[in-house]
PLY file of the C-alpha trace (Angstrom):
ply
format ascii 1.0
element vertex 254
property float x
property float y
property float z
element edge 253
property int vertex1
property int vertex2
end_header
0.00 -0.02 0.01
2.82 2.44 0.84
4.31 1.86 -2.65
0.92 2.57 -4.32
0.52 5.73 -2.23
4.03 6.82 -3.19
3.28 6.26 -6.92
0.06 8.32 -6.61
2.01 11.06 -4.84
4.63 11.13 -7.49
2.01 11.28 -10.28
0.17 14.22 -8.58
3.47 16.14 -7.95
4.70 15.45 -11.52
1.36 16.61 -12.99
1.50 19.76 -10.86
4.99 20.47 -12.15
3.92 19.92 -15.79
0.92 22.29 -15.38
3.09 25.01 -13.76
5.61 24.75 -16.61
2.80 24.97 -19.14
0.68 27.75 -17.63
2.27 29.09 -14.50
1.08 28.93 -10.85
-1.95 31.24 -11.19
-4.28 28.63 -12.64
-7.30 28.40 -10.35
-7.16 25.52 -7.82
-4.00 24.11 -9.31
-2.59 23.78 -5.82
-4.90 20.76 -5.26
-2.43 18.57 -7.13
0.51 19.75 -5.00
-1.48 19.20 -1.86
-2.61 15.74 -3.02
1.01 14.73 -3.83
2.25 15.85 -0.48
-0.69 14.12 1.30
-0.06 10.86 -0.51
3.60 10.83 0.30
2.90 11.81 3.89
0.56 8.91 4.38
2.96 6.56 2.68
5.88 7.56 4.85
3.66 7.50 7.93
2.63 3.88 7.14
6.21 2.87 6.62
7.13 4.25 10.09
4.02 2.94 11.80
3.09 6.57 12.65
-0.55 6.24 11.84
-0.89 2.98 13.84
0.50 4.70 16.94
-1.49 7.87 16.37
-4.70 5.79 16.07
-4.15 3.88 19.25
-7.08 4.40 21.66
-9.40 5.84 18.99
-12.56 3.74 18.54
-12.86 1.62 15.42
-16.27 3.15 14.82
-14.64 6.54 14.24
-12.36 5.12 11.50
-15.32 3.30 9.94
-17.25 6.58 9.78
-14.30 8.36 8.25
-13.94 5.58 5.65
-17.63 5.74 4.72
-17.53 9.58 4.36
-14.38 9.40 2.17
-15.87 6.63 0.02
-19.07 8.63 -0.52
-17.07 11.74 -1.37
-14.98 9.80 -3.98
-18.18 8.24 -5.42
-19.85 11.64 -5.79
-16.69 13.10 -7.38
-16.50 10.22 -9.86
-20.22 10.70 -10.86
-19.62 14.43 -11.37
-16.52 13.79 -13.48
-18.52 11.35 -15.61
-21.18 14.00 -16.18
-18.55 16.57 -17.24
-17.02 14.07 -19.63
-20.45 13.13 -21.05
-20.93 16.59 -22.64
-17.46 17.08 -24.01
-18.37 15.93 -27.52
-21.26 18.30 -28.18
-21.11 19.56 -31.81
-24.24 21.66 -32.04
-26.63 22.09 -35.02
-26.42 23.98 -38.26
-28.56 27.06 -38.94
-28.83 28.36 -35.36
-30.10 31.85 -34.78
-27.35 32.92 -32.43
-24.21 31.73 -30.71
-23.46 32.70 -27.13
-19.63 32.63 -26.84
-18.68 32.44 -23.22
-15.77 34.59 -22.13
-12.54 33.33 -20.66
-9.24 34.83 -19.44
-7.70 37.55 -21.57
-3.97 38.11 -21.15
-3.54 41.86 -21.47
-5.42 42.33 -24.76
-4.91 38.92 -26.27
-7.03 35.74 -25.75
-5.72 32.98 -23.54
-5.33 29.46 -25.04
-8.74 28.44 -23.71
-10.41 31.53 -25.11
-8.64 31.13 -28.46
-10.14 27.66 -28.79
-13.66 29.11 -28.31
-12.99 31.89 -30.80
-11.76 29.52 -33.46
-14.84 27.29 -33.07
-17.09 30.39 -33.22
-15.27 31.67 -36.32
-15.67 28.32 -38.07
-19.40 28.11 -37.29
-20.14 31.69 -38.22
-18.41 31.36 -41.58
-20.45 28.17 -42.27
-23.71 29.80 -41.18
-23.69 33.39 -42.49
-27.13 34.25 -40.98
-26.16 33.39 -37.43
-25.44 36.19 -34.99
-23.11 35.88 -31.95
-23.38 37.29 -28.41
-19.80 37.66 -26.98
-20.13 37.50 -23.25
-17.50 38.52 -20.77
-16.47 41.50 -18.63
-13.08 42.64 -17.53
-11.20 40.75 -14.88
-7.85 41.01 -13.07
-4.96 41.38 -15.41
-7.15 42.12 -18.39
-6.66 45.42 -20.16
-9.94 45.11 -22.04
-13.16 43.25 -21.60
-13.35 39.65 -22.75
-16.24 40.65 -25.10
-14.03 43.32 -26.69
-11.20 40.90 -27.13
-13.47 38.37 -28.74
-15.14 40.92 -30.96
-11.88 42.38 -32.25
-10.44 38.87 -32.83
-13.46 37.75 -34.85
-13.58 40.92 -36.91
-9.92 40.53 -37.68
-10.61 37.00 -38.89
-13.39 38.08 -41.29
-16.60 38.15 -39.23
-18.63 41.32 -39.77
-19.08 43.44 -36.66
-22.80 43.74 -37.51
-23.24 40.13 -36.53
-21.53 40.51 -33.17
-23.21 41.64 -29.92
-20.97 42.53 -26.98
-22.03 41.71 -23.41
-19.30 43.36 -21.24
-20.54 43.10 -17.68
-20.59 39.40 -16.68
-17.89 37.91 -14.40
-18.98 34.30 -14.21
-20.60 31.53 -16.28
-23.91 32.16 -14.59
-23.77 35.87 -15.33
-22.59 35.12 -18.94
-25.76 33.20 -19.61
-28.23 35.36 -17.61
-26.98 38.64 -19.14
-26.88 37.21 -22.63
-30.45 35.99 -22.36
-31.54 39.51 -21.27
-29.96 40.87 -24.45
-31.74 38.29 -26.63
-35.05 38.99 -25.01
-34.63 42.76 -25.51
-34.25 42.36 -29.31
-37.38 42.78 -31.33
-38.89 40.22 -33.70
-37.84 37.02 -31.86
-39.74 35.20 -29.20
-37.70 32.02 -29.23
-34.04 31.90 -30.21
-32.30 28.70 -31.36
-29.09 29.12 -29.39
-25.66 27.46 -29.47
-23.46 27.70 -26.46
-19.77 27.94 -27.45
-17.25 27.03 -24.77
-14.42 24.60 -24.12
-15.47 20.96 -23.96
-14.68 20.54 -20.26
-16.98 23.51 -19.47
-19.88 22.34 -21.57
-21.94 20.28 -19.18
-22.21 23.03 -16.56
-22.89 25.73 -19.15
-25.75 23.78 -20.76
-27.28 22.84 -17.44
-27.23 26.50 -16.27
-28.60 27.71 -19.63
-31.57 25.34 -19.50
-32.25 26.27 -15.89
-32.20 30.00 -16.78
-34.72 29.87 -19.59
-32.84 29.00 -22.75
-35.26 26.82 -24.66
-33.89 25.42 -27.91
-30.22 25.32 -26.83
-27.32 23.12 -27.81
-23.62 23.01 -27.20
-20.72 23.64 -29.57
-17.62 22.32 -27.81
-14.20 23.83 -28.49
-11.33 21.41 -28.08
-8.88 21.81 -25.24
-6.03 19.51 -25.83
-3.57 21.02 -23.34
-1.96 19.37 -20.34
-4.42 21.20 -18.16
-7.53 19.24 -19.33
-7.45 16.72 -16.42
-7.25 19.59 -13.97
-10.06 21.47 -15.71
-12.30 18.39 -15.71
-11.71 17.89 -11.99
-12.27 21.64 -11.30
-15.51 21.54 -13.30
-16.76 18.55 -11.31
-16.35 20.67 -8.12
-18.00 23.62 -9.86
-20.98 21.56 -10.94
-21.49 20.50 -7.31
-21.32 24.10 -6.24
-23.96 25.08 -8.82
-26.21 22.23 -7.69
-25.96 23.37 -4.08
-26.70 26.98 -5.14
-29.73 25.89 -7.19
-28.35 27.03 -10.51
-28.54 23.54 -12.02
0 1
1 2
2 3
3 4
4 5
5 6
6 7
7 8
8 9
9 10
10 11
11 12
12 13
13 14
14 15
15 16
16 17
17 18
18 19
19 20
20 21
21 22
22 23
23 24
24 25
25 26
26 27
27 28
28 29
29 30
30 31
31 32
32 33
33 34
34 35
35 36
36 37
37 38
38 39
39 40
40 41
41 42
42 43
43 44
44 45
45 46
46 47
47 48
48 49
49 50
50 51
51 52
52 53
53 54
54 55
55 56
56 57
57 58
58 59
59 60
60 61
61 62
62 63
63 64
64 65
65 66
66 67
67 68
68 69
69 70
70 71
71 72
72 73
73 74
74 75
75 76
76 77
77 78
78 79
79 80
80 81
81 82
82 83
83 84
84 85
85 86
86 87
87 88
88 89
89 90
90 91
91 92
92 93
93 94
94 95
95 96
96 97
97 98
98 99
99 100
100 101
101 102
102 103
103 104
104 105
105 106
106 107
107 108
108 109
109 110
110 111
111 112
112 113
113 114
114 115
115 116
116 117
117 118
118 119
119 120
120 121
121 122
122 123
123 124
124 125
125 126
126 127
127 128
128 129
129 130
130 131
131 132
132 133
133 134
134 135
135 136
136 137
137 138
138 139
139 140
140 141
141 142
142 143
143 144
144 145
145 146
146 147
147 148
148 149
149 150
150 151
151 152
152 153
153 154
154 155
155 156
156 157
157 158
158 159
159 160
160 161
161 162
162 163
163 164
164 165
165 166
166 167
167 168
168 169
169 170
170 171
171 172
172 173
173 174
174 175
175 176
176 177
177 178
178 179
179 180
180 181
181 182
182 183
183 184
184 185
185 186
186 187
187 188
188 189
189 190
190 191
191 192
192 193
193 194
194 195
195 196
196 197
197 198
198 199
199 200
200 201
201 202
202 203
203 204
204 205
205 206
206 207
207 208
208 209
209 210
210 211
211 212
212 213
213 214
214 215
215 216
216 217
217 218
218 219
219 220
220 221
221 222
222 223
223 224
224 225
225 226
226 227
227 228
228 229
229 230
230 231
231 232
232 233
233 234
234 235
235 236
236 237
237 238
238 239
239 240
240 241
241 242
242 243
243 244
244 245
245 246
246 247
247 248
248 249
249 250
250 251
251 252
252 253
């Protein structure tokens, strides 16, 4: 068991190092892999030195049984949530939609991050194949961003041949929930349409949560258009999304 724990600890620490080298230390919740690696190695070393056996002396077996049950349930819930996130990663949308809602993501200065670039490339491809489709570009301005995410997306798409008359900027949202709520308000305010056929454009690991929130917040005929995310960070993003889905469930947004 100590060997297995040591292997798991090494994998977590190695993955943390690879992610830091790829994207730096400021990726949200990336420290989880560092903490997990240290924890696995700590438990492994403690078992080898009989530390845990000595520490547990005098503690009722019922306590450890309860701890084991809670941990098993937590792992089971996490695995179910991960499976749900993975289940929506292949969404390809439908042709001839009325509008795309392109969800914002980190902007580095004035340029799109890798994740946002993937969303923009997918939106560009769809908009060129469907010349009647409009796009709502949703995202405000966050820390380290010189312009809003909507402005960054709009300028990028115009530079790549999409007419600005087809692009609607939503520049106030700061979360996935706000992206979708504020974008829906814009769509409802436009004359001549009672029901929009909407495609949500976001990275594949973010698709399940986005679609569930959209349906909860009144998007009727909605589908997902998943942008690929082939970076080393995908396992981290999937795990982070599983936690985010649980949070949205608790908050009643899904």
